[in-house]
KESEDREN-609563 format. One record per residue: residue in one letter; x, y, z of N, C-alpha, C, O in turn. Coordinates in steps of 0.2 Angstrom, whole numbers. Layout:
# residues N
+--------+-------+-------+-------+-------+-------+-------+-------+-------+-------+-------+-------+-------+
! residu !   n.x !   n.y !   n.z !  ca.x !  ca.y !  ca.z !   c.x !   c.y !   c.z !   o.x !   o.y !   o.z !
+--------+-------+-------+-------+-------+-------+-------+-------+-------+-------+-------+-------+-------+
!      A !     X !     Y !     Z !     X !     Y !     Z !     X !     Y !     Z !     X !     Y !     Z !
...
+--------+-------+-------+-------+-------+-------+-------+-------+-------+-------+-------+-------+-------+
# end
This chain:
# residues 88
+--------+-------+-------+-------+-------+-------+-------+-------+-------+-------+-------+-------+-------+
! residu !   n.x !   n.y !   n.z !  ca.x !  ca.y !  ca.z !   c.x !   c.y !   c.z !   o.x !   o.y !   o.z !
+--------+-------+-------+-------+-------+-------+-------+-------+-------+-------+-------+-------+-------+
!      M !   358 !  -223 !  1091 !   352 !  -220 !  1089 !   350 !  -224 !  1082 !   354 !  -224 !  1078 !
!      N !   344 !  -226 !  1082 !   342 !  -230 !  1076 !   339 !  -226 !  1071 !   335 !  -220 !  1072 !
!      G !   339 !  -228 !  1064 !   336 !  -224 !  1059 !   336 !  -229 !  1053 !   335 !  -235 !  1054 !
!      T !   337 !  -226 !  1047 !   336 !  -230 !  1041 !   343 !  -228 !  1037 !   345 !  -223 !  1035 !
!      V !   346 !  -234 !  1035 !   351 !  -233 !  1030 !   348 !  -234 !  1023 !   344 !  -239 !  1022 !
!      Y !   350 !  -230 !  1018 !   347 !  -231 !  1011 !   352 !  -230 !  1006 !   357 !  -228 !  1007 !
!      L !   350 !  -234 !  1000 !   355 !  -234 !   994 !   351 !  -230 !   989 !   345 !  -232 !   987 !
!      I !   354 !  -225 !   986 !   351 !  -221 !   980 !   355 !  -223 !   974 !   361 !  -223 !   974 !
!      H !   352 !  -224 !   969 !   354 !  -226 !   962 !   353 !  -220 !   957 !   347 !  -218 !   957 !
!      L !   358 !  -217 !   954 !   358 !  -212 !   949 !   357 !  -215 !   942 !   360 !  -220 !   941 !
!      D !   353 !  -212 !   938 !   352 !  -214 !   931 !   358 !  -213 !   927 !   359 !  -217 !   922 !
!      A !   363 !  -209 !   929 !   369 !  -208 !   926 !   374 !  -206 !   931 !   373 !  -203 !   936 !
!      P !   381 !  -209 !   930 !   386 !  -207 !   935 !   388 !  -200 !   935 !   388 !  -196 !   930 !
!      I !   391 !  -198 !   941 !   395 !  -192 !   942 !   402 !  -194 !   943 !   403 !  -198 !   948 !
!      A !   406 !  -193 !   938 !   413 !  -195 !   938 !   412 !  -203 !   938 !   410 !  -205 !   933 !
!      H !   415 !  -206 !   943 !   414 !  -214 !   943 !   408 !  -216 !   947 !   407 !  -222 !   947 !
!      A !   405 !  -212 !   951 !   400 !  -214 !   956 !   393 !  -214 !   953 !   391 !  -209 !   950 !
!      Q !   389 !  -219 !   954 !   382 !  -220 !   952 !   378 !  -221 !   958 !   372 !  -222 !   957 !
!      H !   380 !  -222 !   964 !   377 !  -223 !   970 !   378 !  -219 !   976 !   384 !  -216 !   976 !
!      Y !   374 !  -218 !   980 !   375 !  -215 !   987 !   372 !  -219 !   992 !   366 !  -221 !   992 !
!      I !   375 !  -219 !   998 !   373 !  -223 !  1004 !   372 !  -218 !  1009 !   377 !  -214 !  1010 !
!      G !   367 !  -217 !  1012 !   366 !  -213 !  1018 !   362 !  -216 !  1023 !   359 !  -221 !  1023 !
!      W !   362 !  -212 !  1029 !   358 !  -214 !  1035 !   354 !  -208 !  1037 !   357 !  -202 !  1037 !
!      A !   348 !  -209 !  1040 !   344 !  -204 !  1043 !   339 !  -206 !  1048 !   337 !  -212 !  1047 !
!      K !   339 !  -202 !  1053 !   334 !  -204 !  1058 !   327 !  -202 !  1055 !   322 !  -206 !  1056 !
!      G !   326 !  -197 !  1052 !   320 !  -195 !  1048 !   321 !  -196 !  1041 !   322 !  -191 !  1037 !
!      F !   320 !  -202 !  1039 !   321 !  -204 !  1032 !   318 !  -200 !  1027 !   321 !  -197 !  1022 !
!      K !   311 !  -200 !  1027 !   307 !  -196 !  1022 !   309 !  -189 !  1021 !   309 !  -186 !  1016 !
!      E !   310 !  -186 !  1027 !   312 !  -179 !  1027 !   319 !  -178 !  1023 !   320 !  -173 !  1020 !
!      R !   324 !  -182 !  1025 !   330 !  -182 !  1022 !   330 !  -183 !  1014 !   334 !  -180 !  1011 !
!      I !   326 !  -187 !  1012 !   325 !  -188 !  1005 !   322 !  -182 !  1002 !   324 !  -180 !   996 !
!      K !   318 !  -179 !  1005 !   315 !  -172 !  1002 !   321 !  -167 !  1001 !   321 !  -164 !   996 !
!      H !   326 !  -167 !  1006 !   331 !  -163 !  1006 !   336 !  -165 !  1000 !   338 !  -160 !   996 !
!      H !   337 !  -171 !   999 !   341 !  -173 !   993 !   338 !  -171 !   987 !   341 !  -169 !   982 !
!      R !   331 !  -172 !   986 !   328 !  -170 !   980 !   328 !  -163 !   979 !   328 !  -161 !   973 !
!      N !   328 !  -159 !   984 !   328 !  -151 !   983 !   335 !  -149 !   982 !   336 !  -143 !   981 !
!      G !   340 !  -153 !   982 !   347 !  -151 !   982 !   350 !  -148 !   988 !   355 !  -145 !   987 !
!      T !   347 !  -149 !   994 !   349 !  -146 !  1000 !   352 !  -151 !  1005 !   353 !  -150 !  1010 !
!      G !   353 !  -158 !  1002 !   356 !  -163 !  1006 !   363 !  -164 !  1005 !   367 !  -159 !  1005 !
!      A !   365 !  -170 !  1004 !   372 !  -171 !  1002 !   375 !  -168 !   996 !   371 !  -167 !   991 !
!      K !   381 !  -166 !   996 !   384 !  -162 !   991 !   384 !  -166 !   984 !   382 !  -164 !   979 !
!      F !   385 !  -173 !   985 !   385 !  -177 !   979 !   378 !  -177 !   976 !   377 !  -176 !   969 !
!      L !   373 !  -178 !   979 !   366 !  -178 !   977 !   364 !  -171 !   974 !   360 !  -170 !   970 !
!      A !   366 !  -165 !   978 !   365 !  -159 !   975 !   368 !  -158 !   968 !   365 !  -154 !   964 !
!      E !   374 !  -161 !   967 !   377 !  -160 !   960 !   372 !  -164 !   955 !   372 !  -162 !   950 !
!      A !   369 !  -170 !   957 !   365 !  -173 !   953 !   359 !  -169 !   951 !   357 !  -169 !   946 !
!      V !   356 !  -166 !   956 !   350 !  -161 !   955 !   352 !  -156 !   950 !   349 !  -154 !   946 !
!      K !   358 !  -153 !   951 !   361 !  -147 !   947 !   361 !  -150 !   940 !   360 !  -146 !   935 !
!      R !   364 !  -156 !   939 !   365 !  -159 !   932 !   359 !  -162 !   929 !   359 !  -165 !   924 !
!      E !   353 !  -162 !   933 !   347 !  -164 !   931 !   347 !  -172 !   930 !   344 !  -175 !   925 !
!      I !   351 !  -175 !   934 !   352 !  -183 !   934 !   346 !  -185 !   939 !   346 !  -184 !   945 !
!      N !   342 !  -190 !   937 !   337 !  -193 !   941 !   340 !  -198 !   945 !   345 !  -201 !   944 !
!      F !   337 !  -199 !   951 !   339 !  -204 !   956 !   333 !  -206 !   960 !   328 !  -203 !   961 !
!      D !   334 !  -213 !   962 !   329 !  -216 !   966 !   332 !  -220 !   972 !   337 !  -222 !   972 !
!      V !   328 !  -220 !   977 !   330 !  -224 !   983 !   328 !  -232 !   981 !   322 !  -233 !   979 !
!      V !   333 !  -236 !   980 !   332 !  -243 !   978 !   332 !  -248 !   983 !   330 !  -254 !   982 !
!      R !   335 !  -246 !   989 !   335 !  -251 !   995 !   336 !  -247 !  1001 !   339 !  -242 !  1002 !
!      T !   333 !  -250 !  1006 !   333 !  -247 !  1013 !   334 !  -253 !  1018 !   333 !  -259 !  1017 !
!      W !   337 !  -251 !  1024 !   339 !  -255 !  1029 !   336 !  -252 !  1035 !   339 !  -247 !  1037 !
!      E !   330 !  -254 !  1038 !   327 !  -251 !  1043 !   330 !  -252 !  1050 !   334 !  -257 !  1051 !
!      N !   329 !  -248 !  1055 !   331 !  -249 !  1062 !   339 !  -250 !  1063 !   341 !  -255 !  1066 !
!      T !   343 !  -246 !  1059 !   350 !  -247 !  1059 !   353 !  -241 !  1062 !   350 !  -236 !  1063 !
!      D !   359 !  -241 !  1063 !   363 !  -235 !  1065 !   368 !  -233 !  1060 !   369 !  -236 !  1055 !
!      G !   372 !  -227 !  1062 !   377 !  -224 !  1057 !   383 !  -229 !  1056 !   386 !  -229 !  1051 !
!      N !   384 !  -234 !  1061 !   389 !  -238 !  1060 !   388 !  -243 !  1055 !   393 !  -245 !  1051 !
!      F !   382 !  -245 !  1054 !   380 !  -250 !  1048 !   381 !  -246 !  1041 !   384 !  -249 !  1037 !
!      E !   379 !  -239 !  1041 !   380 !  -235 !  1035 !   388 !  -235 !  1034 !   390 !  -236 !  1028 !
!      R !   392 !  -234 !  1039 !   399 !  -234 !  1038 !   402 !  -240 !  1035 !   406 !  -240 !  1031 !
!      K !   400 !  -246 !  1038 !   402 !  -253 !  1035 !   400 !  -253 !  1028 !   405 !  -256 !  1024 !
!      L !   394 !  -251 !  1026 !   392 !  -252 !  1019 !   397 !  -248 !  1014 !   399 !  -250 !  1009 !
!      K !   398 !  -241 !  1017 !   402 !  -237 !  1013 !   409 !  -239 !  1012 !   412 !  -239 !  1007 !
!      N !   412 !  -242 !  1018 !   419 !  -244 !  1018 !   420 !  -250 !  1013 !   425 !  -252 !  1011 !
!      R !   415 !  -254 !  1011 !   415 !  -260 !  1007 !   417 !  -257 !  1000 !   420 !  -261 !   996 !
!      K !   414 !  -251 !   998 !   415 !  -248 !   991 !   412 !  -253 !   986 !   415 !  -253 !   980 !
!      K !   407 !  -256 !   987 !   404 !  -260 !   983 !   396 !  -259 !   982 !   392 !  -264 !   982 !
!      A !   394 !  -253 !   982 !   387 !  -251 !   982 !   384 !  -254 !   976 !   378 !  -256 !   977 !
!      R !   387 !  -255 !   971 !   384 !  -258 !   965 !   382 !  -265 !   966 !   377 !  -267 !   963 !
!      M !   385 !  -269 !   970 !   383 !  -275 !   972 !   377 !  -276 !   976 !   374 !  -281 !   977 !
!      L !   375 !  -270 !   980 !   369 !  -270 !   984 !   363 !  -267 !   980 !   358 !  -268 !   982 !
!      C !   364 !  -265 !   974 !   359 !  -261 !   970 !   355 !  -266 !   966 !   358 !  -269 !   962 !
!      P !   349 !  -266 !   967 !   345 !  -271 !   963 !   344 !  -269 !   956 !   343 !  -273 !   951 !
!      I !   345 !  -263 !   954 !   345 !  -261 !   947 !   351 !  -263 !   943 !   351 !  -266 !   938 !
!      C !   357 !  -262 !   947 !   363 !  -264 !   944 !   364 !  -272 !   943 !   367 !  -275 !   939 !
!      R !   361 !  -275 !   948 !   361 !  -282 !   948 !   355 !  -285 !   944 !   355 !  -291 !   943 !
!      Q !   351 !  -281 !   941 !   346 !  -283 !   937 !   341 !  -287 !   940 !   338 !  -292 !   937 !
!      E !   339 !  -286 !   947 !   334 !  -289 !   950 !   327 !  -287 !   949 !   327 !  -281 !   947 !
!      K !   322 !  -291 !   949 !   316 !  -288 !   948 !   313 !  -285 !   954 !   315 !  -288 !   960 !
!      K !   309 !  -280 !   954 !   307 !  -277 !   960 !   300 !  -280 !   962 !   297 !  -278 !   967 !
+--------+-------+-------+-------+-------+-------+-------+-------+-------+-------+-------+-------+-------+
# end
């Protein structure tokens, strides 16, 4: 099943984490859930702490296996254009 893998960058870390990688078939709807604090627990905590976050990178037409590969790398920072100081 294809969808979108996305990388979210938080303006401030929660514990040691400052990124979230997710996958969704309905990408825009999923981001709405994250922003409302009803999506992933990690991002719900960011909303609770009033930490701003943005989707900084997407991979279209992918599946959950690709999301898992990215998460297993444990190097989300290396994929983030903000942390790598790339120009948008």
